[in-house]
N, C-alpha and C positions, 0 to 999 in steps of 0.2 A: 721355465724352472728356475726356481731361488732355490739357493742350496748352502747350509751353514757346514763350514770345515771347522769341526769342534775338538779343540785342543786343550789338553789339562797338562801334557808332559814335554819335552821338547821331542822325543821320540815320535810324535807323532806327525813330525814336520816329513820326514820322509814317507810316509804313510800318504800320508794324504796331498802331495806336490803330484803324482802321477794323477789323481782325480781330476785337480785344478785344472791342470794342461787340458783335460779331456772337457772340463766346462769350458774353458776357452774355445777351445775348437768348435764347440755347438754352440757358442755365444750366449749360455746361459749366464744367469746373475749369480754370484755367489760370492760368501761373506765368511773369512776367518772370525770365529769366537776364541779368544784367548782368555786364561786366567790371567790373574798378576802377576805369577811368579814367572811368567815369559816374556815380561816388556824388553828383555835385554836380550834374548837370546833369540826371537823370531828372524828369522832370515828372510823374510818378504814383506819388508816393512811397504814398498811399492804398490802393494796389494790390498784391497779393501779387507778391513780388519776392524775387529773393536776388542775393548777388554771389559764394556758396558753390557752390564747383563740385560737392562731394561731396553737398550738399543735391539739388542739380538730378540728380544721378546715382541718391539714393535715392526721388525725387521719381514715378519711372518712369513718364515721358509715353509716352502714346501718339503725340503727334505733334509735330513741331519747326518752327517759322514761321521760315526765316533769313533777312535781307536781305544778308546778307554771303556770303562765298566760302569760309568752313569754318565748321564744324559737328563737336565730338568724334564721331568714329565709334563710342565706348563707351556714349554715352548711347541710353536705351531711345527707341525712337518714328519714326514715318516722319519722314524728314528731307526736310525742304519747302524748295525752292529758290523765292524770291519775288523775287530781284533789287532791288538798289539804285539801278536807274536805267534808262533806255531806250539809251543810246546804243552800239547795235550795232557802231560802229566803232571802239570802244576795246579796246582789246589785255585779252583775257582775258575778255571778256563772254561769248563762245562755249566757253571752256574747259571742259571736263571732268575734274573733278577727282578723281570716284567719291566724294565725301560722300555725296551725295544719291539718294535714292528717287525722287522725286518733282520737276519742274520746272513751275512753274505759269506759263505765258507770258503777257505785254501783247496780244500782237496778232499778226496773221498772219504778218508779217516774222521775227518772234522763233520762233514754233512750228513754220514749215518747216525752219529752220535746226535746232532741237533736235530734232525728229523725223528729220531724215537721221541727225543722229549717234547716235539711238537705235538705229536699224537697225543702225549697225554694233558700239556697244558693248555693247546687250541687257540692259543692268542700272540701268536707270530706267523710271518712266515720265514722258510728255510730256500736259498739259493746259494748254489756251487759257483764262484766266478775266479778263483784265486786272488792273489792276493798283491796289491799294486804296489807295495813296496819293492817285488821282487820282479816287477818290470823293466826293468834297469839288464836282469840276467838274459832275457830275451833280444833285446834293442842295442846295448852299451857293453857287451860283456868285455871287452878288450880296453874299456872307457880310460884306466888307470896305469894299463902297461907302463907308458913311459914316467910316472910318477914314482912306479915300482924300481924301474930301472934305474932310475937317477937315484935312489933311495939305498939299494945295494951298494952302488957303485961307490957311494959317500963312507959305506960304512964297511966296505969290504967285505960283503957278505954273499951269500948266493940263495939262502931261503930265506922266507918272511914268514915268522911266525906270529899270529895275534893271538894276544889273552885277552878274553873276553869274559869273564864270571857273569854269573846273576849277582844280585844285591841281596836278595831273600839272606837274613843273618842264618836260619837255620840250612839254607841250602850252600850258600857261598863258599867257596874254595879259596878264597882270596889269601886270608888268616894262616893257609894251610901250606900254600904254593909261593910264598915271599921269597923263602930262604932257596927252593929249588929253581926257581924263575932266574935268580942271580948265579946260580951254578950252572944253570944251563946259558945264560949270556955270557959266560967263560969261553964254552964254543964259538971261535971267531967267524962258524961259517954261518950263523944265525943273527936275523935282526930280530929282536922281539918288540913288536908294537901290544900297550896295554891300552886298552877300549873300555870304561867301566860304564855301567849302566848310572841313567841319571840320580837313582834314588841311593845308590851308595853310601853306605856311611863315611862321614867326613874324617874320619881317624885313618879307613883303609887306605882314603885317596892320598891322604899326606903322607903314608908310609909308602904309597907306591909311588908319587912324585919324588921323594927321595929316592928310591930305587932307582930310578930314571936319572936321576941327576947324577949320582956315581956311578953307573955304567953305562958306556959311550954307544954300547949296541943295544940300548934298551931304551925304547920312546913312549913315553906320557902324551897318546892323543887327547885333545880336548874337543877334535869338531864332533857337533851332537851325532850326525849320521852315519851309522856304522857300515853301511853298503861299500863305500870306498875301500874301507879295511878287510871285509870278508872278501871282496874282488882280486883286492891282491895279495892279501895271504896265501901261503902254499900248506899251513896247517892250522889248527885251530884247537886250543887248549879254552879249557871250560869246565863245566858242573852241570846243574840242573838249569841250563836258560834254555830260552826257546830259540836262541843265538845258533845253537849247534844244527839244529835241523836246519837254517837258513843257508848254512855252511854245506853241508851235508847234499844240500840241492844243486849247489856248483861242482858235485861230485869230485870233492877233494878231501881228504882224511883230517878226522878229529880225534882229540886226546880228551875223556872228560876224568875228572875225578868224584870219584861216588855220586853218579848220575843215576838218581832214583826210577828212571824209567822201566816199566816192565817189560821194555823188547829193546833191549841196545843191540844197536848194529852198527858199532863202532868200538875204538879202543877205550875202555874205562879199567881205571886205576883206582885201588882202595889204597894202596898205602904212598904219599906222597913221595918216597923217596923212588918210586918206580919210573919217575915222570922223566927223565933223560931218556931211558932205554925205551921207551914207549915210545919217544918222540922220534928216533932215531929209527926204529923199527918201521914207524909209518910211514915215515919220508922215502924210507929206502925200498919196504916191501909193500906198502899200502896192502895189507892183508886184506882189509873188509871191502875192495872195492866193488866186489859182486852184492855184496847187502846195501850197499847205497842206492842201487836199483830200486830196491823194495821200498824204502824211504821216498825217495822221490816218486814214485807212482801212485803211492799213497797218501802222501802228505802235500804234494804239490805238482802235479801232472804238468802243468800250463808252460809252456817254454816262447810262446808266441810274444810275450811282453802284451799284453791286451786285457790283462783283468780289472784296472782300472776302466776301461771301455766296457767291460761287461758289469761293473757295479753301477755303472751310471746306466746302460741299458734297463736292468734289475730295478732301480728304483723308478725308471719311468715307467717300468710294463706294473710295478706296485700299483700306481698312483692311478694308472689307465683303469686296472681291476678295483680297486678300492678305497680309491678316494683319498683326499689328503688329510691325516687324521687333527683334529684341532688340539687334542692334547692326550696323554696316555693316562688311561686310569689305573691308580694304585692305591694299594691301602695307606691307611692315616699314617701309620710311621714310617713309612717308606718316602711319602710326601715330605715329610715333617723333616725327613733326611737329607732331602733335596734342596728345600727349603733355607736350612740352615748350610751344608755345604757350598750353595753359591749364593750365600747371603741376600735373598731375595726380598727384598722393602714390600712388608704385606699392610 
């Protein structure tokens, strides 16, 4: 089986890496395709990869794993949506764009919704597999324990707090919580890590870099894969971001600012001034311990670290039953959008 690992943003690396490892174990042929903006940040430069769309087309793949929302309709292969997050309440998560043959879902909450849409559209399949980015939760849960201990000792702190907001201008908490995080950093017992989304506004990035430079208990993290910081942190501060669910699945407390979920099963504040009190309460009492069990069972009940394996199995099964599509049929306007987005030479 020839497979494309399709990347448009740095967050895709951590999602696709476990799939690459499975493909290696099974002696499958694979190729990373990357858009031009990823030339400097691609971490697997010794792996087969290309930035050339024509090479992607001529590769004639059997399957394409895509964590983003778009994939060129004219590239051969089973176009497989594997998602870039777990925030089902975010606009667009359940939008059917008709680019994909196969949706591989993270847990029952997502599977039910996509199966309902499958019955309506009847042009894709749905298989529940779990999410490969979280395979490390089942295999190397304690991988960064020594890194955490070293950082806490260096900063003379006992608790590590991760601040990871969404980039969406209408949803991000970054501009609201800047001063409150500075106040929180005065609590010498806390070490605060700042991890921004790849698409965060440049102005906010600059402001928070300065915040970290001015406060010895705040670190602005540049590493692209957030999983390391999720595993290390004792508590997450966020907003309406899918990282909330990734952290809850580790069975650790979360504080959000104005989250827009219809079913909030963690601590959510509506006023920025409540942040410090909420952090202290959740670290000391963990009042939503029982509610997290509902999130885990519904959003991602897989703790065996084998979601990437299930994804490769699902694609192989799809090919066995349906064959390999040469291209995806799309309306004219969507075809034109793909041609413009990926600058196809016609």
